[in-house]
C-alpha positions as CSV (number, residue, x, y, z in Angstrom):
1,M,-5.0,-10.2,-12.6
2,Q,-5.2,-11.3,-9.1
3,P,-8.7,-12.0,-7.7
4,D,-10.1,-9.9,-4.9
5,R,-8.5,-10.8,-1.6
6,P,-9.9,-10.6,2.0
7,K,-8.9,-7.5,4.1
8,N,-6.7,-9.7,6.3
9,A,-4.7,-11.2,3.4
10,V,-1.0,-11.5,3.9
11,R,0.9,-9.2,1.5
12,W,3.8,-10.8,-0.2
13,G,6.8,-9.4,-2.0
14,I,8.8,-11.6,-4.5
15,L,12.5,-11.0,-4.6
16,A,14.0,-12.2,-8.0
17,T,12.2,-13.1,-11.2
18,G,13.4,-16.5,-12.2
19,S,11.6,-19.7,-12.7
20,I,11.2,-20.6,-9.0
21,A,9.8,-17.1,-8.4
22,E,7.3,-17.7,-11.1
23,Q,6.2,-21.1,-9.8
24,F,5.9,-19.8,-6.2
25,T,3.9,-16.8,-7.4
26,H,1.6,-19.0,-9.3
27,D,0.8,-21.0,-6.2
28,L,0.4,-17.9,-4.1
29,Q,-2.3,-16.8,-6.4
30,L,-4.2,-19.9,-5.6
31,L,-4.5,-18.9,-2.0
32,P,-7.5,-16.6,-1.1
33,D,-5.7,-15.2,1.9
34,A,-2.4,-14.3,0.1
35,E,-1.8,-11.2,-2.0
36,V,1.2,-10.5,-4.1
37,V,1.7,-6.8,-3.9
38,A,5.3,-6.2,-5.1
39,V,8.2,-7.7,-6.9
40,G,11.8,-6.7,-6.8
41,S,14.7,-7.3,-9.2
42,R,18.1,-5.9,-10.0
43,S,16.6,-4.4,-13.2
44,Q,13.4,-2.4,-13.5
45,E,12.7,-4.1,-16.9
46,S,12.8,-7.6,-15.3
47,A,10.6,-6.5,-12.4
48,R,8.1,-4.8,-14.6
49,A,7.8,-7.8,-17.0
50,F,7.2,-10.1,-14.0
51,A,4.7,-7.7,-12.5
52,D,2.8,-7.5,-15.7
53,R,2.8,-11.3,-16.1
54,F,1.1,-11.8,-12.7
55,G,-0.9,-8.6,-12.3
56,I,1.3,-7.4,-9.4
57,P,0.8,-3.7,-8.6
58,R,4.3,-2.6,-7.9
59,A,7.6,-3.4,-9.6
60,H,10.9,-2.4,-7.8
61,G,14.1,-2.1,-9.9
62,S,16.2,-3.0,-6.8
63,W,16.1,-5.4,-3.9
64,A,16.4,-2.5,-1.5
65,G,13.3,-0.9,-3.0
66,L,11.3,-4.0,-2.3
67,A,12.7,-4.4,1.2
68,A,11.7,-0.8,2.0
69,D,8.1,-1.3,0.7
70,Q,5.9,-0.7,3.8
71,D,3.0,-2.5,2.2
72,V,4.9,-5.9,2.2
73,D,4.4,-8.2,5.1
74,I,6.8,-10.9,4.0
75,V,9.4,-11.4,1.2
76,Y,10.0,-14.6,-0.6
77,V,13.7,-14.7,-1.6
78,A,14.1,-16.7,-4.8
79,T,17.6,-15.8,-5.9
80,P,20.4,-18.3,-6.7
81,H,22.1,-19.7,-3.6
82,H,24.9,-17.4,-3.4
83,A,22.7,-14.4,-2.9
84,H,20.4,-15.8,-0.2
85,Y,22.4,-14.3,2.6
86,Q,22.6,-10.9,1.2
87,A,19.0,-10.7,0.1
88,T,17.6,-12.1,3.3
89,R,19.8,-9.8,5.5
90,L,18.7,-6.8,3.5
91,C,15.0,-7.6,4.0
92,L,15.4,-8.4,7.7
93,E,17.3,-5.1,8.3
94,A,14.4,-3.3,6.6
95,G,11.9,-4.9,9.0
96,R,10.5,-7.6,6.6
97,A,9.7,-11.1,7.5
98,V,11.3,-13.6,5.1
99,L,10.7,-17.0,3.5
100,C,14.1,-17.8,1.9
101,E,14.7,-20.6,-0.7
102,K,16.9,-23.5,0.2
103,P,19.7,-24.0,0.7
104,F,19.3,-21.2,3.3
105,T,22.8,-20.0,2.7
106,L,26.1,-21.3,1.3
107,A,27.4,-22.1,4.8
108,A,26.1,-22.6,8.4
109,A,27.8,-19.5,9.8
110,E,25.9,-17.3,7.5
111,S,22.6,-19.1,8.4
112,R,23.3,-18.5,12.1
113,E,23.9,-14.8,11.5
114,L,20.5,-14.5,9.8
115,V,18.7,-16.4,12.5
116,A,20.3,-14.2,15.2
117,L,19.3,-11.1,13.3
118,A,15.7,-12.3,13.0
119,A,15.6,-13.1,16.7
120,E,17.1,-9.7,17.5
121,R,14.6,-7.8,15.3
122,G,11.6,-10.0,16.3
123,L,10.9,-11.0,12.7
124,F,9.6,-14.2,11.2
125,L,12.2,-16.2,9.2
126,M,11.8,-19.5,7.5
127,E,13.7,-21.6,5.0
128,A,11.6,-22.5,2.1
129,M,12.1,-26.2,2.5
130,W,8.8,-27.1,0.9
131,M,9.4,-30.8,1.4
132,R,8.9,-30.5,5.1
133,C,5.4,-28.9,4.5
134,N,4.4,-31.5,1.9
135,P,1.3,-33.5,3.1
136,A,2.7,-36.9,2.3
137,V,6.1,-36.2,3.9
138,R,4.4,-34.8,7.0
139,E,2.3,-38.0,7.2
140,A,5.5,-40.2,6.8
141,A,7.1,-38.2,9.6
142,R,4.1,-38.7,11.8
143,L,4.0,-42.5,11.2
144,V,7.7,-42.9,12.0
145,A,7.3,-40.9,15.1
146,E,4.4,-43.0,16.3
147,G,6.3,-46.2,15.7
148,A,4.3,-47.5,12.8
149,I,7.4,-49.1,11.3
150,G,9.1,-49.9,14.6
151,T,12.7,-48.8,15.4
152,V,14.2,-47.2,12.3
153,G,17.4,-48.9,11.0
154,A,17.9,-47.4,7.6
155,L,17.0,-44.6,5.2
156,H,17.8,-44.4,1.6
157,A,17.2,-41.3,-0.7
158,D,18.6,-40.1,-4.0
159,F,18.4,-37.0,-6.1
160,G,20.3,-37.0,-9.4
161,L,19.8,-35.2,-12.7
162,A,21.1,-36.4,-16.0
163,G,22.4,-33.2,-17.5
164,P,24.7,-32.4,-19.2
165,F,24.9,-28.9,-17.8
166,D,26.9,-26.2,-19.3
167,P,29.9,-24.9,-17.3
168,A,28.2,-21.6,-17.1
169,S,25.1,-23.2,-15.5
170,R,24.3,-22.2,-11.9
171,L,24.6,-26.0,-11.2
172,R,28.3,-25.8,-12.1
173,D,29.4,-22.2,-11.4
174,P,31.2,-21.9,-8.1
175,A,30.4,-18.1,-7.9
176,L,26.7,-19.1,-7.9
177,G,27.0,-21.8,-5.2
178,G,27.0,-24.5,-7.8
179,G,27.3,-28.3,-7.3
180,A,24.9,-31.1,-6.6
181,L,25.1,-31.0,-2.9
182,L,23.6,-27.7,-2.1
183,D,21.1,-27.7,-4.9
184,L,19.9,-31.3,-4.8
185,G,21.6,-33.1,-1.9
186,V,19.9,-30.8,0.5
187,Y,16.7,-32.7,0.0
188,P,18.0,-36.2,1.0
189,V,19.9,-34.6,3.9
190,A,16.8,-32.7,5.1
191,L,14.7,-35.9,4.9
192,A,17.2,-37.8,6.9
193,H,17.3,-35.0,9.4
194,L,13.5,-34.9,9.6
195,L,13.1,-38.7,10.2
196,L,16.3,-39.5,12.1
197,G,17.6,-36.2,13.6
198,V,21.2,-35.1,13.9
199,P,23.7,-37.7,12.9
200,D,26.6,-38.7,15.1
201,S,28.8,-39.3,12.0
202,V,28.9,-37.7,8.6
203,Q,31.0,-39.3,5.9
204,A,31.1,-37.9,2.3
205,W,32.8,-38.6,-1.0
206,A,32.4,-36.6,-4.3
207,S,33.7,-36.4,-7.8
208,L,34.3,-32.8,-8.8
209,T,33.7,-30.9,-12.0
210,P,36.6,-29.0,-13.7
211,E,35.2,-25.9,-12.0
212,G,35.7,-27.5,-8.6
213,V,32.1,-28.1,-7.5
214,D,30.6,-31.6,-6.9
215,A,29.2,-33.5,-9.8
216,T,28.2,-36.4,-7.7
217,T,28.2,-36.8,-3.9
218,G,27.5,-39.8,-1.7
219,L,26.8,-39.4,2.0
220,L,26.7,-42.0,4.8
221,L,25.1,-40.6,8.0
222,G,25.5,-42.7,11.1
223,Y,23.5,-42.6,14.3
224,D,24.3,-43.9,17.8
225,S,20.9,-45.7,17.6
226,G,22.5,-48.0,15.0
227,A,20.5,-46.4,12.1
228,V,22.2,-45.3,8.9
229,A,21.2,-43.0,6.1
230,T,22.7,-43.6,2.6
231,L,22.1,-40.6,0.4
232,S,23.3,-39.5,-3.0
233,C,23.0,-36.6,-5.4
234,G,24.5,-35.7,-8.8
235,I,24.2,-33.7,-12.0
236,V,25.5,-36.3,-14.3
237,A,23.0,-39.2,-14.1
238,G,19.3,-39.3,-13.5
239,T,18.3,-41.4,-10.4
240,P,14.9,-42.8,-9.3
241,L,14.3,-39.8,-7.0
242,R,12.7,-42.1,-4.5
243,A,13.2,-42.5,-0.7
244,A,12.5,-45.3,1.7
245,V,12.8,-45.5,5.5
246,S,12.9,-49.0,7.0
247,G,12.3,-50.2,10.6
248,T,11.9,-53.3,12.6
249,L,8.1,-53.6,11.8
250,G,8.1,-52.4,8.2
251,R,9.0,-49.5,5.9
252,I,7.6,-46.4,4.3
253,E,8.4,-45.5,0.7
254,L,8.0,-42.0,-0.8
255,P,7.5,-42.3,-4.6
256,A,9.2,-40.1,-7.1
257,P,9.9,-37.3,-6.7
258,F,10.2,-38.0,-3.0
259,F,10.5,-34.3,-2.1
260,R,7.0,-33.7,-3.6
261,P,5.0,-36.9,-3.4
262,N,1.2,-37.1,-3.5
263,E,1.1,-40.4,-1.7
264,L,3.1,-42.7,0.5
265,L,3.4,-46.5,0.7
266,L,3.3,-48.2,4.1
267,Y,4.5,-51.7,4.3
268,R,3.7,-53.4,7.6
269,G,6.0,-56.4,7.8
270,E,8.5,-57.7,5.3
271,G,8.6,-60.2,2.5
272,E,7.4,-60.4,-1.1
273,Q,3.8,-61.2,-0.1
274,V,3.4,-58.0,1.9
275,A,1.2,-55.5,0.0
276,P,1.6,-51.8,0.7
277,E,-1.1,-49.6,2.2
278,V,-1.3,-46.7,-0.2
279,I,-2.0,-43.5,1.7
280,P,-3.1,-40.6,-0.5
281,A,-1.9,-37.2,0.5
282,P,-2.1,-34.9,-2.5
283,Y,-0.6,-31.5,-2.6
284,T,-2.2,-28.4,-4.1
285,G,-1.0,-26.3,-7.0
286,L,2.6,-27.0,-7.8
287,G,3.4,-27.9,-4.2
288,Y,4.5,-24.5,-2.9
289,T,1.1,-23.6,-1.4
290,H,1.8,-25.6,1.7
291,E,5.0,-23.7,2.8
292,A,3.3,-20.4,1.9
293,E,0.3,-21.4,4.1
294,E,2.6,-22.3,7.0
295,A,4.5,-19.0,6.7
296,M,1.2,-17.1,6.8
297,R,-0.1,-19.1,9.7
298,C,3.0,-18.3,11.7
299,L,2.8,-14.6,10.8
300,R,-0.8,-14.4,12.1
301,A,0.1,-16.3,15.2
302,G,3.0,-13.9,15.9
303,L,5.6,-16.7,15.7
304,L,9.3,-16.0,14.7
305,E,9.8,-19.5,13.4
306,S,7.8,-22.4,12.1
307,P,7.4,-25.6,14.0
308,L,7.4,-27.4,10.7
309,V,10.7,-25.8,9.5
310,P,12.3,-24.6,12.7
311,W,15.5,-22.7,12.8
312,S,17.2,-25.6,14.5
313,S,16.5,-27.9,11.6
314,T,17.8,-25.4,9.1
315,L,21.0,-24.9,11.1
316,E,21.6,-28.5,11.7
317,V,21.1,-29.4,8.0
318,M,23.6,-26.7,7.1
319,D,26.1,-28.2,9.6
320,I,25.8,-31.5,7.8
321,L,26.3,-29.8,4.4
322,D,29.3,-28.0,5.7
323,A,30.8,-31.2,7.1
324,A,30.3,-32.9,3.7
325,R,31.8,-30.0,1.8
326,A,34.8,-30.0,4.1
327,Q,35.4,-33.7,3.3
328,T,34.9,-33.3,-0.4
329,K,37.0,-30.1,-0.6
330,V,34.3,-28.1,-2.4
331,R,35.0,-24.4,-1.7
332,Y,33.2,-21.3,-3.0
333,P,34.8,-17.9,-3.8
334,G,35.9,-16.1,-0.6
335,E,36.1,-19.3,1.5
336,S,39.4,-20.4,3.0
337,R,40.9,-23.7,1.7
């Protein structure tokens, strides 16, 4: 059962009942000013089982039922990638604020439609890129912006899982938006965007699965400043899951997993004798609490978008992913070739 909540608690609805929805709901229940009041699924049985597991008062057997629930302030969309656009649009059209899992949609054009709809309706909308709300990542971004490592010249980040994954897995199924890039590669790309901004050049290479989605993808992002970002993702080999950004005065390393670190390492200067300054920045719960807190802060402030995860960053990252997919020839059902 959920503990008693303050009268001004933000009331959440959870759309979908998979593992990510479970983890996010777990973390919501750690926040005294958050209340999970409803869950929606495509089946009443799934919604009821999820509601019973977390002590949620109402279970809707359809997404539309959840979207229409007047007691819900904001909906967390936790469906597989391919359904993000449909689910988020449904909620926005029903007047609900939305926190939608990453990648925001399958393509940038869909993302722009959702942002335009939120702006038209005056509703808060945010991509659930929890990495940008992580305390250690935020501290790294602050240090880079303040010049702690000088002028940035390079960024490296990787996210690879060993698998093997069944062809029917969401990671390999084109109908579900499968492939390494959108599921895993979005993190290195989003980190590069956070620390370096919009690249002036995007180069990508990928090996494809028999189903036509990317098994491994490598990206080289180039910037007119002279900086480069070398990024990789894959579903065939486990990688260190680390990230490093290097500048003229030193470097910052984010330990594994770099998208949810609890500390960062700051090297001032170069050479084998330079010891890092270890900067603790622990996250709470499973790490989802910080994006939830940011969404609730924005709702209370009457903001339509978060300064930590602004619409512009979501759209610009989607543009990079689109460019990479165009070069690697990964297409999803319904897309032109």
